[in-house]
Each structure stands twice: as C-alpha cells, then as structure tokens.
N, C-alpha and C positions, 0 to 999 in steps of 0.2 A: 307464304301467299303470293305478294305481291308478287311482280316478274316471272309468272308461274302461266306456261300456258295448259292449261284444260279442256276439257268433250265436257261435253253439257249438253242436258237435253233440251231442245230447243222448239219450245211450242211451237207449231202452225197456227195462222191469225185467227183462222174459224175453231180453234181448240180439239181438232180432230184427228189429235195427233203429236209425236214428236219427231224430230231429225236429230241426231248427234252434231254438236258441232263442235269446232275448236274456238276459242276465244283468249285473251291476253288478259290474265287477273291488273288491274290495272292500280287498284285502289280498292282497302274495307269500305266498310260502309256500318251504319248503324241502324236497326242494333247486329251484334256480332254474324248475325246470323245469313246474313247478305255481303254482297260484293261487286264493287265498279268491274266489269267486263266492255274489252273495247274486241270486235268484231277479229276475227281471222280468216280471209277468202282467199278461195286460188284465184278471183279472177284479179288480176294481176293488172288488166289495162287501167293508166291511172286517171285518176280526177281530180280535172285540175281547176283552181275555183277562180273568180276574181281577178286576183288578187297574183296568182300562177304560181299557188302552193298547192302540192300533190299533200292529198291528206292520207296516202298509204306509204309505210315503211313497210319496207321490201325484209322475208327472211328467206334468203335465197338458198342457204346453204345448211348443214347440224353446227356449220360454226358457229351460228350465230346462238347457237342453246348451249348451255350448261354440260348439259348430260347429252354427247352427241347421238347415240343408240335411241334418245327417246326424241326425236328430232321428229318434225313432219315429214310425212312421206312425198310430198310433189311444192313446190316453190308457191309459196303463198304470199297475203300482204297483210299487216296489220293498219284495220281501219281507224285511227282516231276520229274520222267523222261518225262511225257508229256505236255508239256506248249506248250499255247498257245495267242495268239497277238487275242482279241476279241474284235468289238464293242460294247456296251452299249445298242444298240435297237436291241442287239441278247437277251438279259434277258426278260425273261419270266413271272421268277417271284421269289422272294428273300424268300430265307429259313432263318437260324438264321446264325451269327457269330459263330466259333467255339471257346471252349475257347481261353483262352490268354497260356494255358498252350500247346493244340492239336496247336494253331499256329507258338508255337517257337520250339517245337518238328520238325512242318514241315521245317521252314528254318532250324534247325540244320542240317535234311537227306538233304536238298536242298543243304548246304555246303557240307557237306559230296560227293553226287553226284556228284558234279563240283566241285569239289574239291577247292573249294574257302575257302580264311586264315578266 
C-alpha cells in the first residue's frame, strides 16, 4: 500500500459533507487501520520556502505510475507539506502506485522540507 495513490473521502472542515481527493500513501500508521497520506492537488503553483525549497513533487504523466492506465487524469503535484493521518475506511478507490523513482523523489523532498538527515 505504501507508494499507492488512493482516492479518499475527505471531510469538509464544518463536518457537513465530503469531497473525493487523491492522496499518496506515504506510510502505515498504528493501529493498522490508519495510514499517513500526502495531499495530491492539481494546483501546480510552486510553494517555495525561505530556503528556496519547493514542497511539491510533480506528477506529470502516466509514466510516473506503475500502472499507466490508472494514473490521474490531469497534471498534479504531491505536497510534502500537507501530511495527514487517515483511516483506511476513508478510501473509496485504489489507483496505481507511483514508480519507485517517483516515490524516492517524494522521500528525498520530504527529508529536505523537514530538514531530516
């Protein structure tokens, strides 16, 4: 499951409904019914911090996915600054895992963003 793109039911802030949103499964949680997700958005505008780092990892094409037919239908970015703990029951659809190279790019950007060794 880690490295997969899934569509979740993301609740509105006021708890009055949901919107379906894609997320990248970045890690598993404890207990097992939770997972750590990173936001995926079609808002591709760069978000640069004071160090000059961009928090977004581009998803440009189906070649970024292991199963090309299950890729997102528009150019998007994975936001390493938008981290969520989610419950697996929120998943409404499994898409494709990203490629190993793309997941490694996400991990490296995550480490840079959060200044991890």
